[in-house]
N, C-alpha and C positions, 0 to 999 in steps of 0.2 A: 704278443700279436700286435701288428701295426694297425693303428686306428685310421679308418678312412674318414676324411673330412666330411662334415655335414654341410647342408645348405646354409649359406650366410645371407641373412636378410639385413640390409642396412638399417640403422636406427631410425632414419627419417621414414623409410618405408614401413617399418614395424609400427611406429607411432601413428602413421596415417591409417594403416589398416585397423589398428585398435580403436581409433576414433571414428571409423567409417568415413574417412575422407577419401576422395577419388585418387586412384593410383593407375598409371599406365605403364605396361611393360614395353621396353624397346629392345630390339635385337642389336647385337654388336658386330655381326658380320659385315654390315655395310660400312662400319667404321674401320675395321681392320683390313678388309679385303675388297671392299666395293668402291673405294675412292682413293685418289692419290694423296700423299702427304704434302703439305700440312693441311690441305683442305678438309681432310677427313675429320680432324679434331674440331675445326670450326663448325662443321656440319653437326657433329655429335653434340656440341654445346648448344647450337642453334635449336636442335630438335628437343633437347631437354628444356630449354627456355620456352619453347612454344607450348609444351605441356604445362609449365608453370603459369604462363600467361592466361591459360584457360582455367586456372584454379585447381589443377591436379598436381600430383607428385610424380616425377619421372622415375622409372626403375629400369635402368639399363642393365641387361643381363650378360654375364660373362663368367669364365672360369679362370681363376688366378692361382697359380701354384697348386693346382689340384682342387681348389676350393670353389664350388659354384657360388656365385654372388648374384643376388637380386637387389640392384641398387648399387651404384658405384660412386665413390667420392672423386674429387678433382684429380688426385694423383692416379687413381686406378683407371679413370677414363683416359688420361694421358698415356698410361702404360699400354692400354689396348690399342690406342691410335698410333703409337710410335715405337712400341717394343718389338724386338726381334724374336722370331720363333713363336709368334702367336698363331696357333693352329686354327683351322676351321672345324667346329665341332657340331655335328648333328646329335640327336638324342642317343643314338647307339654308341657314341664316343664318350659319353659322360663318365661312365664307370672306369673306362680305361684312363681317361685324363685324371680322374680323381686318384686312382691307384698309383699312377706314374708321376703325380705332382706336376702335370703339364698345365700350360696356360693356353687359353683359346677363346675365340669369339664364337658366339652361339648363332646357329642358323635358326630358321623359323621353328623347326621341330624341337630343338633343344631349348629355345627361349620359351615356347609355349608350355613345354613340360615343366621347366623350373619355375616359371611364373605361376602356373596353376598350383604347384606344390607349395608355393609360398602364400597362396591364398588370393592371388590377383585374378581378376576376371576379364580384364580388357588388355589387348595387345595390339600395337600398331606396327605395321611393316610396309614394305614397298609392294612387291608382288610375291605370290606363293609359288612354290615349285609345283610340278604336276607330271602328267604323262608326256613323255618325250615323243617327238616325231619318230616314225618307223618303230613304234613300240612292238609291233608284231615280229620284228627282227631282233631288236635289242633287249626287250623286256625291261626297258629303263623307265622307272617311275620314281618320283621324289618320295623320300620318307616322310615329307610333310603330310601327305594325304592320310596315311595310315595312323600317324600320331594324332592328327586332328580328329580322326574318327573315334578316339577313345580319351579325349581330353576336353573337359568342360571349360572353354575359354572363348571369348568373343574376339575375333581377329578382324581388324580393319585393314583392308588392303586394296590395291588397285587392280584386282583380278589376279591372273597368273601371268608369268612372263610370256611375252608374245612369241618367243622362240619355241614355245612348247606346242603340243597338240591341244588346243583349247577345247574343242568339243569333246574329245576323249577325256580330258580332265574333268569337265563338268559331269560327264556320265559317270566317271569313277567316284566323284564326290557324292552323287546321288546313290550309287550302289553302296557306298560306305555309310550312308545315312547322315552325312554332314549337311546341315541347313545352309543355304546360300540365298542372300537377298541383296538386291541392288539398292544403293542409297540414292534416293530421288531419281532413279532411273529404272527402266525395264529392260535395259541392255547390260550384258556382262562386259565390264571394262577390259581393255587389252593392255594393261600396264603402261606402255608408252602412249597408248591410244585411248580415247574416251570410250570407244565402242569396238569390241572384238569381232562384231558381226554376229553375235549369238545372244539370244534372249535369256532373261532370268524369269522364274515363275513368280517371285515375290518382290515387292518394293516396300521399303521403309522410308519414311519421310522426315523423321526427327530422332534426336537422341533418346527422347522419351519413349518412342515406339520401339526402338532397339532394346531399351531397358525392360519394357513390358515382355518382349519375347524372351529375354534372359530369365525373367521371373517365371514365365510360363514353363520354360525348360525345367526349372527346379520343381515347380508345383506339380507338374505332371510326372515327375520322377522318370524322365526320359533317359535313354542311354547317355553315358557321359561323353558326348561328342561336342564339337565346336559349333559356333555360329559364325559364318563368314559374312561380313558386311563389305560388299564390293563397292568401293567409292571411286568413281572415275576421276582421272586427272581432268582439270578444266580444258575445254576445247582450245582455248587461247594459248594454253601451255603444252598441249600434246605435241608429239613428233608428227611432222607432216606425213599423212597416211601414204601418199605416193612414194615419198622418200623411204619410209619404213618398209614398204613392200619390196621396193627395188633392192635396197641394201640387205634386207634379210634373205632374199633369194640368192644374192651373191654370196652371203655369208654361209648359207647352207651348202652351196656348191663348193666353196673353198674348203669347208669342213670335210666334205666327202673326198675331195681331191687330195687333201693333205693327210687323210687317214686318221683324223681325230676321232676318238671314241670314248665311251664311258664318262667318267666324271669330268674329263677335260672338255667335253662338248659345250656345256653351258658357259664357262668362263671364256672359251674361244669365241663363241657367238656374240656374247655381250661386249667383249673387247672389240670385235670387228665392227659392231654397230657404233660404238663410241668413236672409233677412228674414222669410219667412213661416213659419219653424219657430222663431222667436225664438232663433236661434243654435244650435239643437239639431243641425242638419246639420253645422255647423262642428265642434261637439264630437265628433260621431261620426267625422268626417274625421280629426281630430287623434288620437283614440283608435286608429284604424286605422293611422295613420302611426307612432305610438309602438310599437305591436305589431310592425309590419313592420321597423322599425329594429332592435329587439332581436333578432328572429328572424334578420335578415340578418347581424348580428354573430356569432351562434352558428353560422350556416352558414359564414361566412368563417373562423371558428376551426376548424371541422371540415375545411374545404378546406385551410387552411394546415397542419394537422396530418397531412394525408394522406401 
């Protein structure tokens, strides 16, 4: 019988976890599919270095030759950034990739699952997936939401992607029992924007407060769901709200006119925004990710020092 590869945790990450030092999980989809080469590798290294500067260990997650990895070395990171045939893997794809010996970059759902399996508690990303517009017609909802409803991990993000139905996504998170708190804000961020136009019920003001919530989740033996820490991109680095509204409306119209459906919708809309904002949307995205990574490292430090 062929043996299916088990989860591989890097030596650095294993040692940090054993010593109760802070560790932050990072997704790899932004490296393989979210940025052009060679900028993607520079950004990947920059994000890992930002974690280290805050005193934590970065654990970029990916699947290589069917083996899920939590923590990549220099060569493995380069392979994810520059290799051909790197697939995009959600959590539903992990067993298929393992059995077929495939290589892929992990989305939010796959990263959160593998990181939690390895014993990590903090994960930084850009924006979550969510409920898509026209859900009543398409029934299109990101797998991120269901996975986070049953995975105990703290996710630092800049809200959900603004191309989605934000109020429906917030309602869905509530229904699923996923806790959401704004970081130093009572407004839910809008990925490229500091404010999506929707409120949050709870605000946390420090990494130590976040760590206290994490401890309370465990002490109360609550269902194994995530904690979403919504960290807005700084206003000075957000995409101009007027430009965002105008280009997104054009993108949605173009999507409908061209008959783009299903999984092709999100990459179509994001690419449209990048091209028609002269790259400003990508700059805002990266600003959000950088801020989330730094905050996640501070939260991981507060959690490790608990």
